[in-house]
KEGU-919768 format. One record per residue (C-alpha): residue number from 1; residue in one letter; chain; z, x, y. Coordinates in steps of 0.02 Angstrom, whole numbers, always signed. Each point is the difference from the previous one (the first is absolute). Layout:
+-----+------+-------+--------+--------+--------+
!  nr ! rest ! kette !     up !   east !  north !
+-----+------+-------+--------+--------+--------+
! NUM !    a !     A !      Z !      X !      Y !
...
+-----+------+-------+--------+--------+--------+
END
This chain:
+-----+------+-------+--------+--------+--------+
!  nr ! rest ! kette !     up !   east !  north !
+-----+------+-------+--------+--------+--------+
!   1 !    m !     A !  +5074 !  -1375 !   +940 !
!   2 !    e !     A !    +19 !    -46 !   -184 !
!   3 !    t !     A !    -15 !   +135 !   -130 !
!   4 !    e !     A !    -52 !    -24 !   -179 !
!   5 !    q !     A !   +150 !     +7 !   -122 !
!   6 !    i !     A !    -24 !   +104 !   -157 !
!   7 !    t !     A !   +124 !    -44 !   -143 !
!   8 !    i !     A !    +36 !   +127 !   -136 !
!   9 !    n !     A !   +116 !    -43 !   -149 !
!  10 !    l !     A !   +115 !   +144 !    -47 !
!  11 !    s !     A !   +136 !    +10 !   -136 !
!  12 !    q !     A !   +185 !    +17 !    +43 !
!  13 !    e !     A !     -1 !   +179 !    -59 !
!  14 !    e !     A !   -145 !    +37 !   +112 !
!  15 !    l !     A !    +89 !    -84 !   +146 !
!  16 !    k !     A !   +152 !   +111 !    -27 !
!  17 !    k !     A !   -112 !   +150 !     +0 !
!  18 !    e !     A !    -76 !    -63 !   +159 !
!  19 !    e !     A !   +172 !     -6 !    +81 !
!  20 !    k !     A !    +32 !   +180 !    -61 !
!  21 !    p !     A !   -170 !    +79 !     -4 !
!  22 !    e !     A !    -26 !   +155 !   -102 !
!  23 !    k !     A !    -54 !   +157 !    +84 !
!  24 !    t !     A !   -182 !    -31 !    -37 !
!  25 !    p !     A !   -143 !    -13 !   +127 !
!  26 !    f !     A !    -32 !   -185 !    -40 !
!  27 !    s !     A !   +102 !   -144 !    -67 !
!  28 !    k !     A !    -87 !   -121 !   -116 !
!  29 !    r !     A !    -12 !   -122 !   +143 !
!  30 !    d !     A !    -83 !   +134 !   +105 !
!  31 !    l !     A !   -113 !    +37 !   -145 !
!  32 !    v !     A !    -52 !   -183 !    -11 !
!  33 !    f !     A !    -40 !     -5 !   +186 !
!  34 !    l !     A !    -95 !   +165 !    -17 !
!  35 !    i !     A !   -104 !    -68 !   -142 !
!  36 !    i !     A !    -36 !   -159 !    +97 !
!  37 !    g !     A !    -51 !   +104 !   +150 !
!  38 !    i !     A !   -114 !   +112 !   -101 !
!  39 !    l !     A !    -81 !   -150 !    -82 !
!  40 !    g !     A !    -24 !    -78 !   +173 !
!  41 !    i !     A !    -82 !   +158 !    +65 !
!  42 !    i !     A !   -115 !    +12 !   -151 !
!  43 !    g !     A !    -45 !   -184 !    +13 !
!  44 !    g !     A !    -38 !    +15 !   +185 !
!  45 !    g !     A !   -106 !   +153 !    -31 !
!  46 !    v !     A !   -100 !    -90 !   -134 !
!  47 !    m !     A !    -30 !   -146 !   +117 !
!  48 !    i !     A !    -64 !   +117 !   +136 !
!  49 !    a !     A !   -108 !    +99 !   -120 !
!  50 !    l !     A !    -65 !   -150 !    -97 !
!  51 !    p !     A !   -151 !    -35 !   +113 !
!  52 !    f !     A !    -54 !   +180 !    -24 !
!  53 !    l !     A !    +33 !     +3 !   -188 !
!  54 !    l !     A !    -96 !   -159 !    -39 !
!  55 !    p !     A !   -191 !     -2 !    +11 !
!  56 !    k !     A !    -72 !    -60 !   +166 !
!  57 !    e !     A !    -49 !   -182 !     +9 !
!  58 !    a !     A !   -184 !    -13 !    -39 !
!  59 !    l !     A !   -119 !    -86 !   +118 !
!  60 !    p !     A !    -56 !   -174 !    -54 !
!  61 !    t !     A !   -122 !    +10 !   -144 !
!  62 !    l !     A !   -180 !    -23 !    +52 !
!  63 !    s !     A !    -61 !   -164 !    -71 !
!  64 !    f !     A !   -188 !     +0 !    +20 !
!  65 !    p !     A !    -95 !   -122 !   -108 !
!  66 !    a !     A !    -86 !    +70 !   -152 !
!  67 !    i !     A !   -175 !    +61 !    +38 !
!  68 !    p !     A !   -124 !   -108 !    -95 !
!  69 !    s !     A !   -130 !    +89 !   -102 !
!  70 !    a !     A !   -182 !     +1 !    +47 !
!  71 !    p !     A !   -102 !   -150 !    -57 !
!  72 !    e !     A !    -60 !    +12 !   -179 !
!  73 !    s !     A !   -177 !    -24 !    +61 !
!  74 !    g !     A !     +7 !   +173 !    +76 !
!  75 !    e !     A !    -33 !    -70 !   +173 !
!  76 !    k !     A !    +33 !   +129 !   +134 !
!  77 !    i !     A !   +140 !    -30 !   +126 !
!  78 !    y !     A !    -20 !    +50 !   +182 !
!  79 !    s !     A !   +129 !    +17 !   +137 !
!  80 !    s !     A !     -1 !   -141 !   +128 !
!  81 !    l !     A !    +56 !   +128 !   +129 !
!  82 !    t !     A !   -121 !   +144 !    -30 !
!  83 !    g !     A !   -129 !    -59 !   -125 !
!  84 !    v !     A !    +35 !   +147 !   -116 !
!  85 !    e !     A !    +12 !    -29 !   -187 !
!  86 !    l !     A !   +176 !    -25 !    -66 !
!  87 !    k !     A !    +66 !    +52 !   -170 !
!  88 !    d !     A !   +132 !   -137 !     -7 !
!  89 !    a !     A !    -22 !   -183 !    +44 !
!  90 !    g !     A !   +176 !     -7 !    +73 !
!  91 !    a !     A !    -44 !   +127 !   +133 !
!  92 !    k !     A !   -117 !   -127 !    +79 !
!  93 !    t !     A !   +143 !   -113 !    +55 !
!  94 !    a !     A !   +134 !   +133 !    +29 !
!  95 !    p !     A !   +103 !    -11 !   +161 !
!  96 !    v !     A !    -83 !    +57 !   +162 !
!  97 !    y !     A !    +80 !    +91 !   +148 !
!  98 !    c !     A !    -68 !     +1 !   +178 !
!  99 !    v !     A !    +75 !   +153 !    +81 !
! 100 !    q !     A !     +2 !    +33 !   +189 !
! 101 !    t !     A !    -38 !   +185 !    +25 !
! 102 !    p !     A !     -8 !    +86 !   +170 !
! 103 !    n !     A !   -139 !   +119 !    +51 !
! 104 !    g !     A !    +71 !    +78 !   +157 !
! 105 !    t !     A !     +5 !   +184 !    +40 !
! 106 !    d !     A !   +189 !    -12 !    +21 !
! 107 !    g !     A !    +44 !    +50 !   -178 !
! 108 !    a !     A !    -88 !   -137 !    -99 !
! 109 !    r !     A !   -131 !   +121 !    -68 !
! 110 !    p !     A !    -28 !    +53 !   -136 !
! 111 !    h !     A !    +27 !   -167 !    -86 !
! 112 !    s !     A !    +59 !    -15 !   -179 !
! 113 !    g !     A !    -76 !   -105 !   -138 !
! 114 !    l !     A !   -140 !    -74 !   +105 !
! 115 !    t !     A !   -133 !    +52 !   -126 !
! 116 !    d !     A !    +83 !   -122 !   -122 !
! 117 !    a !     A !    -32 !   -153 !   +109 !
! 118 !    g !     A !   -144 !   -111 !    -58 !
! 119 !    v !     A !    -39 !    -71 !   +173 !
! 120 !    v !     A !    +51 !    +71 !   +168 !
! 121 !    f !     A !    -15 !    -90 !   +167 !
! 122 !    e !     A !     +2 !   +107 !   +156 !
! 123 !    a !     A !    +25 !    -67 !   +176 !
! 124 !    i !     A !    +80 !    +46 !   +165 !
! 125 !    a !     A !   +187 !    -36 !     +0 !
! 126 !    e !     A !    +36 !    +47 !   +180 !
! 127 !    a !     A !    -57 !   +119 !   +138 !
! 128 !    g !     A !   -160 !    +43 !    -94 !
! 129 !    i !     A !    +97 !    +62 !   -153 !
! 130 !    t !     A !    -60 !    -67 !   -167 !
! 131 !    r !     A !   +105 !    -59 !   -146 !
! 132 !    f !     A !    -39 !    -45 !   -181 !
! 133 !    a !     A !    +35 !   -151 !   -107 !
! 134 !    a !     A !    -18 !    +82 !   -171 !
! 135 !    i !     A !    -16 !   -118 !   -149 !
! 136 !    y !     A !    +70 !    +67 !   -165 !
! 137 !    q !     A !     -7 !    -74 !   -175 !
! 138 !    n !     A !    +66 !    +94 !   -151 !
! 139 !    p !     A !    +53 !   +146 !   +113 !
! 140 !    t !     A !    +33 !   +166 !    -85 !
! 141 !    q !     A !    +46 !   +111 !   +147 !
! 142 !    a !     A !   +178 !    +67 !     -2 !
! 143 !    i !     A !    +11 !     -7 !   +191 !
! 144 !    i !     A !    -86 !   -128 !   +114 !
! 145 !    g !     A !     +8 !     +0 !   +189 !
! 146 !    p !     A !    +58 !    +25 !   +131 !
! 147 !    l !     A !    +39 !   -181 !    +45 !
! 148 !    r !     A !     -6 !    -79 !   +172 !
! 149 !    s !     A !     +1 !   -169 !    +86 !
! 150 !    l !     A !   -108 !   -152 !    -31 !
! 151 !    r !     A !   -129 !    -85 !   +113 !
! 152 !    i !     A !    -58 !   -181 !    -15 !
! 153 !    y !     A !   -182 !    +45 !    -34 !
! 154 !    y !     A !    +45 !   +115 !   -145 !
! 155 !    l !     A !   +101 !   -144 !    -73 !
! 156 !    e !     A !   -151 !   -114 !    +11 !
! 157 !    w !     A !   -107 !   +129 !    -91 !
! 158 !    d !     A !   +138 !    +22 !   -130 !
! 159 !    t !     A !    +24 !   -184 !    -40 !
! 160 !    p !     A !   -145 !    -27 !   -124 !
! 161 !    f !     A !    +65 !   +141 !   -110 !
! 162 !    d !     A !   +160 !    -97 !    -45 !
! 163 !    c !     A !   +102 !   +156 !    +30 !
! 164 !    v !     A !   +173 !    +62 !    +48 !
! 165 !    i !     A !     -4 !    +44 !   +186 !
! 166 !    v !     A !    +77 !   +175 !     +8 !
! 167 !    h !     A !    +45 !    +58 !   +175 !
! 168 !    a !     A !   +136 !    +58 !   +120 !
! 169 !    g !     A !    +25 !   -141 !   +124 !
! 170 !    g !     A !   -144 !    -56 !   +109 !
! 171 !    a !     A !    -62 !    -88 !   +154 !
! 172 !    p !     A !    +94 !   -164 !    +35 !
! 173 !    d !     A !   -147 !   -114 !    -40 !
! 174 !    a !     A !    -30 !    +90 !   -166 !
! 175 !    l !     A !   +183 !    -12 !    -52 !
! 176 !    a !     A !     +5 !   -184 !    +47 !
! 177 !    a !     A !   -158 !    -33 !   -103 !
! 178 !    v !     A !    +74 !    +90 !   -152 !
! 179 !    a !     A !   +161 !   -102 !    +12 !
! 180 !    a !     A !    -92 !   -165 !    +22 !
! 181 !    g !     A !   -138 !    +32 !   -126 !
! 182 !    g !     A !   +101 !    +25 !   -158 !
! 183 !    y !     A !    -64 !   +177 !    -28 !
! 184 !    r !     A !    +77 !   +124 !   -120 !
! 185 !    d !     A !    +79 !   +110 !   +131 !
! 186 !    l !     A !    +64 !   +177 !    -27 !
! 187 !    s !     A !    +49 !    +70 !   +169 !
! 188 !    e !     A !   +100 !   +160 !    +27 !
! 189 !    n !     A !   +117 !     -4 !   -151 !
! 190 !    y !     A !    +90 !   +150 !    -72 !
! 191 !    q !     A !     +9 !    -70 !   -176 !
! 192 !    y !     A !   -189 !    +16 !    -11 !
! 193 !    m !     A !    -37 !   +126 !   +139 !
! 194 !    y !     A !    +73 !   +163 !    +61 !
! 195 !    r !     A !     -1 !   +117 !   +149 !
! 196 !    g !     A !    -65 !   +175 !    -26 !
! 197 !    t !     A !    +64 !   +141 !   +107 !
! 198 !    y !     A !    -65 !    -14 !   +177 !
! 199 !    g !     A !    -81 !   +170 !    +35 !
! 200 !    s !     A !   -173 !    -14 !    +75 !
! 201 !    r !     A !    -15 !   -182 !    -58 !
! 202 !    l !     A !   +125 !    -57 !   +131 !
! 203 !    w !     A !    +24 !   -188 !    -25 !
! 204 !    n !     A !   -146 !    -15 !   -122 !
! 205 !    n !     A !   +108 !    +44 !   -150 !
! 206 !    l !     A !    +28 !   -168 !    -88 !
! 207 !    f !     A !    -77 !     -2 !   -175 !
! 208 !    t !     A !     -3 !   -102 !   -158 !
! 209 !    t !     A !    -57 !    +39 !   -177 !
! 210 !    a !     A !   -101 !    -88 !   -134 !
! 211 !    n !     A !   +159 !    -15 !   -103 !
! 212 !    y !     A !    +95 !    -81 !   +144 !
! 213 !    l !     A !   -139 !   -126 !    +29 !
! 214 !    r !     A !     -6 !    -47 !   -184 !
! 215 !    q !     A !   +190 !    -16 !     -1 !
! 216 !    y !     A !     -8 !   -116 !   +150 !
! 217 !    s !     A !   -125 !   -111 !    -91 !
! 218 !    a !     A !   +108 !     -6 !   -156 !
! 219 !    n !     A !   +158 !    -40 !    +98 !
! 220 !    t !     A !    -83 !   -141 !    +98 !
! 221 !    g !     A !    -98 !    -77 !   -143 !
! 222 !    y !     A !   -170 !    +43 !    +73 !
! 223 !    t !     A !    -95 !    +38 !   -159 !
! 224 !    s !     A !   -181 !    -47 !    +38 !
! 225 !    a !     A !   -120 !    -13 !   +147 !
! 226 !    n !     A !   -144 !   -118 !    +32 !
! 227 !    i !     A !   -119 !   +112 !    +96 !
! 228 !    k !     A !   -144 !    -69 !   +101 !
! 229 !    g !     A !   -109 !   +153 !     -8 !
! 230 !    f !     A !   -168 !    +50 !    +73 !
! 231 !    a !     A !   -163 !    -34 !    -90 !
! 232 !    r !     A !    -32 !   +155 !   -107 !
! 233 !    m !     A !   -137 !    +76 !   -104 !
! 234 !    t !     A !    +36 !    +65 !   -173 !
! 235 !    p !     A !     -6 !   +190 !    -19 !
! 236 !    e !     A !   -168 !    -18 !    -89 !
! 237 !    q !     A !    -73 !   -103 !   +142 !
! 238 !    s !     A !    +66 !   +123 !   +127 !
! 239 !    a !     A !    -82 !   +146 !    -89 !
! 240 !    k !     A !   -168 !    -89 !     +8 !
! 241 !    s !     A !    +17 !    -29 !   +187 !
! 242 !    r !     A !    +36 !   +180 !    +49 !
! 243 !    v !     A !   -120 !    +74 !   +125 !
! 244 !    d !     A !    -38 !   +140 !   -123 !
! 245 !    a !     A !     -1 !   -110 !   -155 !
! 246 !    t !     A !   -109 !    +68 !   -137 !
! 247 !    v !     A !    +17 !   -148 !   -117 !
! 248 !    s !     A !   -160 !    -93 !    -35 !
! 249 !    e !     A !    +67 !   -162 !    +72 !
! 250 !    k !     A !    +63 !     +0 !   +179 !
! 251 !    l !     A !   +109 !   -147 !    +46 !
! 252 !    d !     A !    -30 !    -93 !   +163 !
! 253 !    i !     A !   +183 !    -38 !    +38 !
! 254 !    t !     A !    -38 !    -73 !   +171 !
! 255 !    k !     A !   -138 !   -124 !    -46 !
! 256 !    a !     A !    -73 !    +45 !   +168 !
! 257 !    s !     A !   -181 !     +4 !    +51 !
! 258 !    e !     A !   -106 !   +146 !    -59 !
! 259 !    k !     A !     -6 !    +65 !   +178 !
! 260 !    n !     A !   +190 !     +5 !    +18 !
! 261 !    l !     A !    +18 !    +68 !   -175 !
! 262 !    s !     A !   -113 !   +148 !    +35 !
! 263 !    e !     A !    +99 !    +40 !   +157 !
! 264 !    m !     A !   +164 !     -7 !    -94 !
! 265 !    k !     A !    -64 !   +115 !   -136 !
! 266 !    a !     A !     -5 !   +143 !   +125 !
! 267 !    q !     A !   +150 !   +110 !    -37 !
! 268 !    v !     A !   +139 !     -1 !   +129 !
! 269 !    g !     A !   +101 !   +158 !    -15 !
! 270 !    h !     A !   +104 !     +3 !   +160 !
! 271 !    i !     A !   +102 !   -140 !    +81 !
! 272 !    e !     A !   +100 !     +1 !   +163 !
! 273 !    l !     A !   +122 !   -138 !    +46 !
! 274 !    t !     A !    +70 !     -3 !   +177 !
! 275 !    y !     A !   +153 !   -102 !    +44 !
! 276 !    g !     A !    -26 !    +25 !   +186 !
! 277 !    g !     A !   +166 !    +87 !    +31 !
! 278 !    w !     A !    +61 !   +174 !    -41 !
! 279 !    g !     A !   -116 !   +112 !    -99 !
! 280 !    d !     A !   +141 !    +37 !   -124 !
! 281 !    f !     A !    -26 !   -172 !    -74 !
! 282 !    n !     A !   -189 !     -6 !    -13 !
! 283 !    v !     A !    -66 !    +20 !   -177 !
! 284 !    v !     A !   -142 !    +95 !    -82 !
! 285 !    y !     A !    -66 !    -29 !   -177 !
! 286 !    d !     A !   -122 !   +111 !    -93 !
! 287 !    y !     A !    -85 !    -62 !   -158 !
! 288 !    n !     A !    +33 !   +105 !   -154 !
! 289 !    s !     A !   -141 !    -36 !   -122 !
! 290 !    a !     A !    +86 !    +96 !   -139 !
! 291 !    t !     A !   +145 !   -123 !     -2 !
! 292 !    n !     A !    -90 !   -148 !    +83 !
! 293 !    t !     A !   +143 !    -11 !   +125 !
! 294 !    y !     A !    +27 !    +32 !   +186 !
! 295 !    n !     A !   +106 !   +148 !    +52 !
! 296 !    r !     A !   +109 !    -59 !   +143 !
! 297 !    s !     A !    +44 !   +109 !   +150 !
! 298 !    y !     A !    +78 !    -24 !   +170 !
! 299 !    g !     A !   -110 !     +1 !   +154 !
! 300 !    s !     A !    +46 !   +183 !    +26 !
! 301 !    g !     A !    -84 !    +43 !   -165 !
! 302 !    e !     A !   +165 !    +35 !    -88 !
! 303 !    p !     A !     -2 !    -75 !   -176 !
! 304 !    h !     A !   +115 !   -150 !    -21 !
! 305 !    s !     A !   +109 !    +74 !   -136 !
! 306 !    v !     A !   +147 !    -90 !    -80 !
! 307 !    y !     A !   +135 !    +49 !   -122 !
! 308 !    v !     A !    -37 !    -45 !   -181 !
! 309 !    c !     A !   +165 !     -4 !    -93 !
! 310 !    p !     A !    +31 !    +14 !   -187 !
! 311 !    t !     A !    +20 !   -164 !    -91 !
! 312 !    e !     A !   +174 !    +41 !    -65 !
! 313 !    d !     A !   +151 !    -51 !   +103 !
! 314 !    l !     A !    +38 !   +141 !   +121 !
! 315 !    g !     A !   +149 !    -84 !    +77 !
! 316 !    e !     A !    +22 !    -13 !   +188 !
! 317 !    r !     A !   -101 !   +150 !    +53 !
! 318 !    n !     A !   -106 !    +54 !   +147 !
! 319 !    p !     A !   -182 !     -6 !    -57 !
! 320 !    e !     A !    -33 !   +171 !    +75 !
! 321 !    d !     A !   +130 !    +72 !   -118 !
! 322 !    a !     A !    -72 !    -71 !   -161 !
! 323 !    c !     A !   -182 !    -54 !    +18 !
! 324 !    t !     A !   -175 !    +71 !    +27 !
! 325 !    l !     A !   -128 !    -43 !   +135 !
! 326 !    s !     A !   -165 !    -86 !    -36 !
! 327 !    q !     A !   -135 !    -68 !   +116 !
! 328 !    i !     A !    -23 !   -188 !     +3 !
! 329 !    s !     A !   -172 !    -50 !    -64 !
! 330 !    p !     A !    -25 !   -189 !    -22 !
! 331 !    s !     A !   -145 !    -78 !    -93 !
! 332 !    v !     A !    -33 !   -131 !   +134 !
! 333 !    v !     A !    +15 !    +13 !   +189 !
! 334 !    i !     A !     -8 !   -156 !   +108 !
! 335 !    a !     A !     +3 !    -17 !   +189 !
! 336 !    m !     A !    +43 !   -174 !    +63 !
! 337 !    i !     A !    -31 !    -28 !   +184 !
! 338 !    v !     A !   +149 !   -101 !    +66 !
! 339 !    h !     A !    +46 !    -74 !   +167 !
! 340 !    e !     A !   +152 !    +95 !    +61 !
! 341 !    t !     A !   +108 !    -18 !   +155 !
! 342 !    r !     A !   +174 !    +49 !    +58 !
! 343 !    a !     A !   +135 !   -119 !    -60 !
! 344 !    s !     A !   +111 !    -99 !   +117 !
! 345 !    d !     A !   +132 !   +137 !     -2 !
! 346 !    n !     A !   -132 !   +116 !    +76 !
! 347 !    y !     A !    +34 !   +128 !   -137 !
! 348 !    h !     A !    -50 !    -62 !   -172 !
! 349 !    e !     A !   -177 !    -52 !    -46 !
! 350 !    a !     A !    -71 !   -174 !    -30 !
! 351 !    i !     A !   -141 !     +3 !   -127 !
! 352 !    t !     A !   -105 !   -149 !    -56 !
! 353 !    t !     A !    +10 !    -15 !   -189 !
! 354 !    i !     A !    -54 !   -180 !    -30 !
! 355 !    g !     A !   -183 !    -24 !    +41 !
! 356 !    s !     A !   -151 !   +114 !    -18 !
! 357 !    g !     A !    -85 !   +152 !    +72 !
! 358 !    d !     A !   -121 !   +142 !    -38 !
! 359 !    a !     A !    +34 !   +114 !   -147 !
! 360 !    y !     A !    -71 !   +162 !    -70 !
! 361 !    i !     A !    +21 !    +35 !   -186 !
! 362 !    f !     A !    -25 !   +175 !    -67 !
! 363 !    q !     A !     -8 !    +27 !   -187 !
! 364 !    n !     A !   -104 !    +93 !   -129 !
! 365 !    g !     A !    -75 !   +103 !   +142 !
! 366 !    i !     A !    -71 !   -158 !    +83 !
! 367 !    a !     A !    +39 !    -88 !   +164 !
! 368 !    i !     A !     -7 !   -190 !     +7 !
! 369 !    k !     A !     +9 !    -90 !   +167 !
! 370 !    g !     A !    +78 !   -171 !    -16 !
! 371 !    t !     A !   +145 !   -111 !    +52 !
! 372 !    w !     A !   +181 !    -33 !    -48 !
! 373 !    n !     A !    +78 !   -173 !    -10 !
! 374 !    k !     A !   +180 !    -55 !    -30 !
! 375 !    a !     A !    +22 !   -188 !     -3 !
! 376 !    s !     A !   +191 !     -5 !     +2 !
! 377 !    k !     A !   +154 !   +107 !    -18 !
! 378 !    e !     A !     +3 !    -35 !   -188 !
! 379 !    a !     A !   -188 !    +29 !    -24 !
! 380 !    q !     A !    -70 !   +170 !    -47 !
! 381 !    i !     A !   -130 !    +83 !   +112 !
! 382 !    e !     A !   -180 !    -25 !    -52 !
! 383 !    f !     A !   -132 !   +128 !    +41 !
! 384 !    k !     A !   -180 !    -61 !    +13 !
! 385 !    n !     A !   -165 !    +83 !    +36 !
! 386 !    e !     A !   -116 !    -54 !   +140 !
! 387 !    s !     A !    -81 !   -124 !   -119 !
! 388 !    g !     A !   +168 !    -86 !    -24 !
! 389 !    n !     A !    +29 !    +55 !   -180 !
! 390 !    i !     A !   +167 !    +67 !    -62 !
! 391 !    i !     A !     +4 !   +189 !    -13 !
! 392 !    e !     A !    +81 !    +58 !   -161 !
! 393 !    l !     A !   +102 !   +157 !    +28 !
! 394 !    a !     A !     -5 !   +152 !   -112 !
! 395 !    p !     A !   +154 !    +24 !   -109 !
! 396 !    g !     A !   +133 !   +121 !    +60 !
! 397 !    q !     A !   +110 !    +30 !   +151 !
! 398 !    t !     A !    -57 !    -93 !   +155 !
! 399 !    f !     A !    +42 !    +50 !   +179 !
! 400 !    i !     A !    -23 !   -137 !   +130 !
! 401 !    s !     A !     +7 !    +48 !   +184 !
! 402 !    a !     A !    +27 !   -134 !   +131 !
! 403 !    v !     A !   -104 !    +79 !   +138 !
! 404 !    p !     A !    +30 !    -79 !   +172 !
! 405 !    h !     A !   -146 !    -82 !    +87 !
! 406 !    y !     A !    +10 !   +141 !   +128 !
! 407 !    g !     A !     -7 !   +133 !   -137 !
! 408 !    g !     A !   -151 !    +58 !    -97 !
! 409 !    v !     A !    -84 !    +31 !   -168 !
! 410 !    a !     A !   -130 !   +138 !    -18 !
! 411 !    y !     A !    -95 !    +60 !   -154 !
+-----+------+-------+--------+--------+--------+
END
């Protein structure tokens, strides 16, 4: 084995002294080697300590486009997702995230961040257990989740929102459709997701954050979304169509016959949606006239409360350690009657999403019986009254339940 040769030039006098060393602890040659050794130790120590002495490498800088100012005309800007008024024009086209969220009794509850979603689809995922596809734009919640696997019918509802599909794996047909369809796909990924401690959540402990989602968009160049939203009323139109409206002009949002209109003007305060399976997944809504929203509860009567987390970055935390509970209370509740059967694997569900069926729209204290229609995977769902006219939804959070044809809607 070759060794590195170190050459040191010494004078003749020094060489003589080396032959007859003085009675000192170190010769000059020893001293040279000692100095070299000390310098080597110091240099090695600096190299080891350098990563800790230098500042940590910063994450890539977020590069969102500048938010354009509101039009000089003073024209109001409304969200394509929720219909609420926006302060900044750029928020209208901000990235959108479609997040798969479980609803089982095996640790998924309470959810976190769900009050921040503009639209939420609910359907059976398997064995009578429901799951959510929660659609977020401009999310502010520090913790969102938990996250679970994708189903093909959720993907088909997600598609018109031009969103990132956020999930943890999925059924084979759903994963194949994501891969073939050119979707923005964020499956279980620990750069943008994290596992909380297990505890009572068991395997339902995968979360993300609003900051992680925005970072994903910046890193992948996804800076704007082209949302195909639902037909919406303005806030002013919605106020006029409330069942208890006191304004002088009441708006006929349905353009229905006078007979149907008078029936719809009767206040509906209590709604029951039955999925046909376990009672834990049936849903009850009670109209809150003070807020013009619908307080959501489970079939047992227990309020459906979720963690609302501060907007600042909490880091990778369990929501129960950092957030407060609040009952979900959407502005619009919709029940779509869908044809549902067991999939070919005899475990997952097969739900018809392209086509049409009966629908019940609850908003402003009013019930409207109508139909839903979705012409293609890319097309957004249209809701129409019995006269065939488009129903404009009230602005705000919208919960859409895909109720099986063997389930039920009562109000």
